[in-house]
Phi, psi and omega in degrees: 000128182263098180270135179279132175295149178235151176286149175294155182302321181293328177289315177300317179298318179299312181296319180295322187273340183256144183294320185246153174239131178275128187220147173227116182273144178082183182251003179285186182265049178282162177277161173282141176234162177264132175225169177269139180221152176232155175250125178230120179052043177073016180237150184254129182233146177224156176219153176266134178272321186257339179049059180287149182303321180249024183276182185297322182296310180297325177297314178298325180291327178279323184219098191284014176262152177188194182217144172240157170245119180214139187057233179253023187241153162252131186230123175291137183227161168247143177256127181242123181290134182251123180251341184301118186292323179294319177295319177299321177299318179296321178294320175307310182296323179295319177297316181295325179287314184290318185253066188257003178291157181305321181287332184265335189301320179302316181289322177297319177296319178296329177293349173267002178289161180303317181302313181284321178303324180293347179261011184298123178236143168262134175263124183240131180295140175283158180302138176048052192245004189262127176219153185280136175273128180272000000 
């Protein structure tokens, strides 16, 4: 039986409550960058707004391993491409709800565009991957 790993409750709460998520795509020595993430039904989802040729999304599509920083942890993750349209609709609403300030709303709305919806990834923790950031 292939059980999907889940993030701990404190990590989910941190991602849900904070505007940005620190992420490093791939296994190379890239720097961490801040992106927007939402939690839907206890799962973490991200989308690319700009879809740059050498950006984090394209890196994850080529090499689905990476790392996030959330709460006081660095957590190894796998990125899983999401195609389910109903789930994407739910993620659209989560972005609009979380990023509802006047300055953020335009970008949250843009994350619901076809271009960004097509970049929807679920971040899943890798086995035995949580360690404390000093």
